[in-house]
Each structure stands twice: as C-alpha cells, then as structure tokens.
N, C-alpha and C positions, 0 to 999 in steps of 0.2 A: 631579438626585437622586443624592446622594453614595453612598448605600448600596443603590441599586437592584440587584436580582439580575442576574448576568451572563446575557445572552440568547444562548444557544448557537445556537438555531435561526436567529436573525438573522445571527450571526457566520458560521455554515456557509454560509448562502445568499449573503451578500456575497462571501465568499472563493471559493465555488464559481463564482459569476458572473465573478469576476476571473480565475480559472484558465481557465474556458470561453472567455472573450474572448481570452486570451493564446494558448490552443491553436489557436483559429481563425486568429489572426495567424501563428502559427508553422507550421501545416500547413493552408493554405487549399486548397480544391478547385480544380483547374485542368483545363481540357480539354487534349487533346493526347496525347502518347505516354505520360504518366504517369497518365492518367485512370483506368484499371482498378485499378491498385495503390493509388492514392490513395483511390478509392471504398471498397475493402476495408479499408484502414487506418482511414479516418475512420468507417466503419460501427461498428467496435468502440470507437474512441476517443470517439465522441460518442453512445454507447449509454445514457447516463444514470447513470453511476457516482456514488458518494458524493464522489469526489475527496479521500478521507481522507489519502492520502500527501502530495499537494501542499499540502493545508491544514495538515498537521502541520509541513511544512517552513517555511511562511510564519509559523506560530505560534511556532516555535522561533526564527526570525529576530527576531521581535518580543520574545520573552522575554529575549534578550540585548541589547535596545536598538537593533536594526537596523531598516532600512526594508524592508518586505516586498516592495515593487515590484522591488527589486534582485534578490530571490531568485526571481522569477517564472520565468525560463528553467530554473532548477534544478528548481523545483516541477513544471513541465510535462514536463521530461525524465523525472522519476520516474513521472509518470502514463503516459507512453508505454511505459516499461519494464514497469510493472504491467499495462497493457493487453496488451502482447505476451505476457506470461506467461499471461494468461487465455485468449487465443486458442489458444495451444499446449496448455495444460492441457485444454481442451475437446475436443481432437482425438480421433478414434476410437482412436488408438494410445496415448492417455493416459487421460483420464477418460471420454471418449465421451459428452459432455453435449450435449443438444439445445437447452437454454435457458440464456441468460445475461442477467441484468438484465431478465427478462421478454420477451426477444426471441430469435428463433432464433440459435444460435451462428454464428460467422463461417463455419465450414466448411459449415454447412447452407445458407448463402446463396450463398457464392462457390466452394464446392468445397474439398477438402483442400489441393490444391497452392497455390491462391491464399491460403488461410488461413495456411499456413506462411510464404509470402512476405510477407504482411501483417504477421505477427509479426516476421519478420526486418527488415522495413522500419522498423517502429516502434522496435525495439531500436537499430538503427543511427542512426536520426534523432535519438534521444535524445542520443547522444554528439556528433552534429553540433551540436545545440543547446547542449550544455554547453561546447563548445569554440568557439562562434561569437564572433569578436572584437568584433563590434558589440554583441551582447547581454550580454557579460560585461565590458565595458569599465569598469564601475564597481566591479568586484570585483578586489582585488589578485591578480596572476597566481599567487602561491604558494597562495592559497586556492582558486583555480579548479582548479589541479592536484590539490590535496588532495581536493577534492570529487569530481573525475572518478575518482581512484583509489578513493576510498571507495565510490562508487556502482558502479563496475565490479566491485569485489570482492563487494559485496552481491548483484549480479545474477548473478555467475558461479558456478563450481563450489564456491567457498568459502562461498557464500550460497544464493541461491534455487535455482539449478540443482542444487547438491549436496543440498538439502533434498528436491527433487522426486525425485532418484535414490533417496534413502532411503525416500521414500514408496512408490515402485514396488517396491523390494526387500522392504519389510515388509508389503506387501499380502497378506493371507491367512496371515500368520505371527504368532507370539507376539512381543510387544515389552514391555520394561520401561519404567518411568516415565522413567528417565534418557535412554534412547534416543529415546523419544517427544518429550521436551522438546528434545533436541538437533536432532531432525528439524524441529520447528516453529520453533526459533530460526533455522534456516537457511531453510526454505521460506517462512514468512510473516514472521518477525521481522526478518530481515536487511534487507529493503528499508524496513521501518518505522523501524528504527534509522538507516539511511542517510538517510532523509528528515529525521528530527529533527536528527541531527548535522550534516548538510550545511547545513540552515537556520541552525543556530547558528554554523557556520564562516563562512558568507556574511555573517551579521550581525555578525561581528567578536567573537564570544564568546571569553572566556578559556578556557585549557585545562581548568580545573576545572569551568567551566560546561558546556563541550561534553561532558565525561565524565559529569556529573550528568544532563544531558538524554539522553545515550546510554543510561544505565542506566534512566531513566524509560521510554525507548522499548523497551528489552528487556522490561520488565514489561507494558507495554500491548500489545506484539506477541504475547506469550504469552497474555495475556487475550483478545486478538482471536481467536486461533486456537481457544482453548478454547470461546469463545462460538459460533464458527463450527461447531465439532463438535456443540455442544448444539443449535443451530438445525437441524442436519441430522437430529436425532432428533425435535425437537418444534416445528420451524418450520412456517410456512404458505406455500404456493406463491404466494399472492396478495401477501403481504408481501415475500417473499424474491426473487421474480422467477425462481426456479429450483425444481426439484422437490427436496423433502427426501428423505432415505432413500438417497441414492446411495452414501454411505460404507458403510452396512450392506450394501447390495446388492453392493458390490465387496470386502467384507470388509476394509475399511481400518482401520489403526491409529488410534484416536481416544481422547480423554480420557474420554468417557462409557463407551466399551467397556472401558477399563482400570480406571477409578475408580468408575464408576457416575455417574448424573446428579447426584445430590445432592453428592457429593464434588467433581465437576468444577466445579459452580457455586461451591463454597467456594473452590476453587483460583483461579478467576477473580477472586473478591472480594479474596482475599489479594494477588494481583498488582496490582490497582488501588490497594489501600491503600498498598502499597510505592511505587508510581509517584507517587501524590499527595504522599507524604512527601518524596520527592526534589525536589519543586518548591518547597518552603518557602522556600529562600534567594532565590528569584526574586520573591517577593511578588506584587503585583497584575499584573505583566507576564506572569505565567504562568497567569492565570485561564483563557484559552482552552484551554491544554494540560490544566489540571485538569478543565475541563468536558468535554473530548473523552474523557479517561480514564473519567469517570463514564458518558458516553454509550456507550462501548464495552461496558461491563458490561451495560447495559440494552437494547442494540440488538436489533431484531427482524428485521433483514435485513442 
C-alpha cells in the first residue's frame, strides 16, 4: 500500500524494543562485587521510559540515509545519560519526587547515597559505551569524537546541568520569557538536540543536513518542555506515572505560569510547525521525525 499512513505506534514499539534489547546487552545484570550498583542502575534504566531520545537518534540516522543499527551504542548512551539525570532530579536536594514512571523513585528504593552513585554510574557508562572500540568500529573515528564532544557538552554545564542550575536559581522568583526559554533549551532541549544531531553525524549526514535536523530538534525540545509544563497543570497521575502539580507546589518557573495555559499551548503548536517545515528537504526519510514531532504536541505523559 503505497500511500498507507505512517504507523508511529508501530515504529515507536519496534525501535523501543531494539533499544531495550541493546541496553540489556550493554548493561547486563551480574552477580558479584558490582551486583548492588548494577541493580540500582538497572532499576531506573529499565523502569519503562518512552526511549524518545534514543529513538530520535535512530530516526535521524535514517533521515540522512544511514543504517540505524550502527547508531545503537550512541542511542543507548543517550538513554543512560537521560536516566542518570532523572535519578538525580528526583533526589530530595533537587525536586524531591516520590514517583517516576509510575514506580517509586530510585532513592526511595535504594537510599539517597546509592541513587547518587547509580546516576554517576550511568553517566560514566554512557561514555564507556560511546568510546568502546568494538561497538563503534563501523563509525569513522572523527565522527565518534565529534559525537562524544557533542553529547558531553549537551550533558554538562553548557547544557543539561547548566539548565538545572538555572531551574534551581529561578525557583520562586520572577522570570521573563527569554530566560525561561534559555533555561529549557539547556535543561531539556540540549540532550534532545544532541540525540538528533549525533544520529545524523553517525549516519553520515552532510553539514547542512545536520544543521537542519539540529534546528528541528531545538523546536521539538522546546515544545516537549512546554507540553511537560502543561501536563503538570492538567495531567493525570494514571497516565503520567507521576503526580501533577509539583511545579506549582515548588513555585517553579514554567510556561503556563508565565503565559497562561492557552498561550503556552499555542507556543507549543508554533514550535512543532517550525520543526516540521525544517524536515521538508528530507522527504519520506523524515516521516518518523515528523510523526514524533506531532506526537510530542499531543502527548499525555
């Protein structure tokens, strides 16, 4: 069927299964001296996330004509970094959350000290994976280095960590739209941009393709955070796997608080529209990325 609609649900399931199987290979459970830390790391890594960042990485590889299997170690490294950030975000010193993906947070199960170490372990293991000579042998060395640098910057103080610091600093304080956008481009957007761009780099994309996909990722990253903020106002605990209302309870800077719900929804729509426009030169190869952008705007968890 030539013109059958793209089945995003099937695409997400197939690629999530691919990522899950690879994560299981890259971080298997082992008895022995590493048993306790592996248990804590795997508890959060296999807690049932959407695997959005690794799937975006694989979809970007395909969009530039690459084979997604080559990008799997990169995709899995991104998921490890994302999971580490969630473990640390949930800690009492940060957001103090009891639930994540419908399950007790890592520190509630293993204690704060082990949760910190589990996050540290996942972050470090991600870079062991990215630099593993056997797993990256089919990627030219200069691309491997480029990807490692890109992801390191996205995860560090120029990206996710810097965004979290801004989040802490602005909690309970007034913020303007420009500062809020800067905060979210760092806190949420940086790793999403790194996921898409690294997929395009591994897939052998041209410079202009990598740039276009990077800008697409900026737009969906912003939309993702706006929708996240909206869901914290009007989401449902059964759908989300965590309690809504924590942003308001902690007096956090959010789009609905600054713009109101209606304008926040319009802003998310605008970002998705820009993102889809950027995919036009890629034609059918970018259908998964287009469908993911549309899904981000409509998601309920």
